[in-house]
N, C-alpha and C positions, 0 to 999 in steps of 0.2 A: 854841674857835673865835674867830677875830678877824674883826670886821666892817670892811669897807672902804666908806667913804661916797663915792659917785661921783655926779657930775652927769651925767645922760644927755645924749648928743648933743654933748658937748664933746670936741674932738679931743686936746687936751693940757691936763692939769689937775694941780694939786696936790691930793692927797687926804689925809684924816684917817682914822685907824684907831681902833677902839673902845678900844685900849689907850693912846691918847694920842699914838702915834707918827705920823709923816707919810711921804708918798711921792709918786711921780709916776706918772701914767698917760698913755701916748701911744697914739694910734690911727693905724695905718698900713694902707694898702691893699696887699694882696699878690695880684698877678695880677688876674684878672677877678672882680669882686664878692666878693673874699675880704678880710675885715678881721681885723687882728691887734691885740689890746689888750696892750700891754707894761706890766707893773707893776714898778716899782723903788722900794725903800724906803730911807729915810735911815738912815745909820749901820749898815746891814746887820742891823737888828733882826729882819727877816723875809727869807725868800728871794725873789729876783726870779723872775717867771714871766710867761708870756704865755698868752692865750686866743685861739683861732682860730675862735670862734663868737660870735654876738651875745650881748651881756650882757643879763641879765634880772634884774629886781629880785627879791631873795631867793635867787638861785642860789648854790650852794656850789661851791667849787673845792678839790680835794685836791692838795697839792703834796708830792712826795717829796723829801726833803733828806738830806744825810749824817747829820743829827741825828735823822732819823725824819720821819714825816709831819706836815704842818701843814695845817689846814683854814681856809679863808677864806669869808666870806659877803659877797656884793655887795649893797649897799643903796643905792637911789637917794635923793638929797637934792633 
């Protein structure tokens, strides 16, 4: 499992991962009161994905890829 270190409440931010890689998170409003968090990672070391529910400290996200499943943990900084 790879941990993504996120600053809560920041709409667009550069993030660091527990394996030393980096990425970007953008927060977008989708419709009425719906928020989407889009995660993109540098050099394609991890798959891009989005979450359509509020982020919570310690939550895990399972992402299905062509290479098999990958699991991420969201940790607030």
